[in-house]
Every structure is written in C-alpha cells, then in structure tokens.
N, C-alpha and C positions, 0 to 999 in steps of 0.2 A: 631276132635278126634285126638288120638294118632294113629298112622297108622302102626309103625314098618317099618325098613326097613334095607336094607343090602348092598346099592346101588352100583354099578361099575361106576368106572369113565376109560375108555379104550381109550389108546393112539396108535395112528397108526403111522407108521415109518416116515410120512411126517408132522406128527403134530407140531404145534408153540410152543415148551417148553416153551417160556416165558410165552404165556396163559396158559399151563398146569401148570406150576408152581405156578402162581397165583392162581390158581382154589385149588390147593394142600393147600396152606395158608388158603385161605377163609376156607376151609373145615375142618382143624384144630381149626380155632379161634372163627367161628361164633358158639356163646352160647357154647365155648368150647369143640364143637365136638356133643353136647347134643341136637342134631336134628334128628329127626327120617327119614331124607331126606339126612342125610349125605351121601357125596360120600367117604365110608371107606373102600372100594377096588380099588385098582391101577392095571390095566393091561396094561402093557407097551410092545410095540412089541420089539422083539429081536434085532434089529437094533441099535436101540437108547437105550438100557435099561441101559448100562452102563452109556452114557452121561446123562441121565437123573435122575440117581441114585445117580451120582455126584452132580449136579448142584440142586436137589430137597433136597438133605441134606444141603447141604451149606445155602441153602435159609430158613429150616424151623430153622436150627441152630441159624440165625439172628432175628426169632420171640420172640418179647420184653413181657415175661412174668412178669404182674405186676398187681398192684389194681388199680381200676376202676376210681378213681378221677386222674391218672396220664395221662398227655396227651399222652405219646407215647406206653403206654399198646396197646397190640394187641392181647393178649390172658389171660382172666381172670381165677378164680377157678371155680372148679366143685360145685353142689349143696349141697353136704354134705362129710361127714367122708365115710359112707357107701360106697358111690359112688364111691369116690377115690379109696378105698381098692379093689373095683371090678374091677376098669380099670388096675389097678396096676397087680392084681392078673392075670388079661387075657394075660398082657404081659409077667408076668413072667412065666406061662404056655407055652407061644409061646416059647418063649425062651428053654424051658425043651424040646419041640416038635422038635428044631433044626433052629427055625428061627433066623436071626440076627438082633438085634436092632441096627439100623444106628445110630439116635441119639434121645436122650431122653430117654422115659422110666422108668423115676424115680421121686418121688416126687419133686418139686421145693421147697428147704429148705432154702436160702440163708434170710436171716432176709428182710424184715418183714413177708414174703411169708410164712416163717415155721409156723405160725399163722394160716395159712387158708388151704385149699383143693387145691392145684395146682399140676397140672400134668404139668411135661415138654410134649410140642409138639414132637409126636412119630413119627416115621417111620420104619417100620419092612419090611425088604426083606426076600426070602426062603421060604414064606408061602405057603401052598396048599389049594384048594378049602376045602378040607375035614376037615379042622382042626378047632377049635371052634371060634380060632379068624377070621376066611373068612365066618361063619355061622351065629353068634349070632351078635347082636347088643352090640356094647363096649361104645357108649354116651360117648365120652371122646375124649381126641386130640390125636388119634391113628388111620394111615393110614397103610393097608397092601401094599407092592407091590409083583406082581406077573409078569414074562415076557411070551409071547406068541408069535408064528410065523405061527399057521394055525388059521385061520379066523374060521373054523367049531368049532373047537375047543375051542378056546376064546370064541365064543358064548355060548356053551354049559357050561363052566365054569362060565359065567357072571350068566347063567339062574340057575345055580344050588345053590339055595338057597330057604328056605320057602318065602322067601319074595318075593314083586316085586313092589316096590316104583319107583324108579328113575334110571337114568344112563345118565353118561355124555359121548359124542363121540368126540374125537378131530381128525379131519382130515382135508385136502384142497381138497379132493373129496367127493362130496357130493353124487354121486353115490351110492358110496361106503358106505356113510354115512346112505343114507337112505334103502339101501339094509340091513343093520346091525341093523337101528332101528326100521325097520318091524318086526324083528326076537326077539327083546328084552321083556321078559315077566315082562315088568314094565309098568306104568300108564303117566310117563314124560320119554321124552329123550331129552336132551339139546345137542346141537352140537357145539363146540367150544365156549363152556361156562358151567355155572353150577350155580344153584340158581337163574334162569332167570323166574321168575314168569310172567306171565301174567294175567290181570284180565279178570274174566270170564273163563280162561280156567281149565278145572278140573283138580284136584291133585290127583285123588284117584289112587288106585295101584290094581295089580293082587296078586292072593293068599292070603297068610297070611296079606299083606297090603292092605287089601280088602277095605275098608270105606275112604270117604273123597273127593269125588264131591260135596258137598253141594256148591253154589255159581255158580255154572256154567248153561248155557243154557241149555246144553245137560242133565242136572239133573232135570232142571225146568219143561224140555220139558218131560222126560221119567219116571222120578221118582217121580214126585208130580204132577202127573195128570192122570186121566185115558183113556183110548182109547173104543172106542165104534165102533161098525161095523153097517152098516145101509144097508141092501141088498134090492131093489126093485127089482122085476120081471119084465122083461121086457115085454112092452106092456101095462103097468098099466097108467091108465088115469090120466091126468095131474090136474083133477077138482075133 
C-alpha cells in the first residue's frame, strides 16, 4: 500500500559523515526520490552543519543524471511531466519562503535529457519545519537540511508532521540512538544507515502513514487471527 511519509534523517555531531552522505545520495537517486519512505528531511547538528553542507553539496553535484541504459547513470527521470512540474513548483515555493537552494532545483535540460522529465538532484537549506517543503511529500530528488543543537527540540521537529513512516539516525553513541529512537513517532528507525529492510520486519507507520505491516510475523499473529479467552472456575473437575 502507499503509506505516505515525510521521514527525517537525524545527524549527530559524532556521525560518520561519509556514511551520511552516501545515504543522502541514495535517498535522492532511488526511484528519483519517488518513494514514500524517502528520507527527505535532514536534521544536522550545529557543530558539524557547515562541514556537512559543504561536503553534501559537492557530493550531490557529482550525481550523474542520465538515461537508464547508460552504465554511469545514477539518477533517472520522474514518472510524468505533471510530477516534474509539481516538484519544481515546490522548490520555487521554498525559494520564495526564504530557503536557499544549494544545488539543483531545476529541470535537467541538456540533450537528450530535455526530452524527458528529469529534475536535478536538489539540496535545500534554511527550511523550517512549518514550511510546505518540510510537511508534504515531494516525491522527487529533493532533500531539505535543517540545523539543530537541542535534542528535545530536534525530536519535536522530527515528529512535527502528519506522517510517521521512518527515520534514520547517525551517531556512534548507541545509548543516545536508542533513546531518540524510542521517541520517534514512526514505524521504522534505522541507525547509521537507511533503506536497510529486513525480511519479516513490519514496515507500517504511525499517524497518516498507517498501513503496511503485512508480511510480518507480528501482523500474522495479531491482525490475521482471532484471540479467545477460556476461563475455568477453580475446582472444576478434570473429568
């Protein structure tokens, strides 16, 4: 089922930035961002924000946009012209709201891509949680970046969306990771990675991301079976 999501990727000050940047590229390129589970909101700790933005921007600029048969292609087209125009309109609206497009944000129009519905991989800084770009599914190769320095406020902002599908956490401190994971209002939390699906694990979400746990033992056991209580009065004969 289509679950709907506006998933966050939370980067702590002690994160391995190489791993985070690989996940950033993955979230832009997998199905050109047309995934309900896409990690479309980056929340990056203030201590490493500037370094991360510089490195991520350079990495995203290097993503190869191209045709599917080409061996070096990393990012393909969107499904339709309508979807391409929707994605570009959301980027333009973010600009009008005061956000900064670090890279991308335009249609890829060099031949032969000008005949398709290609959008450049896009990073947007300066977004705030209340903006449409941080609240609605984009379904395209677009990620926003926000900075944080207070854990409580960061958790509140990460959860401040009607969706609750997934989240990614990057930190070497597993105690912090588990503490934050418990408080994330979503069905799946990945630590130091993303798209790490495990066979048999439920993939359902919270809130408007509600359905999708089919195939998991938890669902088979509880959703597709009937429970029954049998209560016997003490002292009843066994015969």
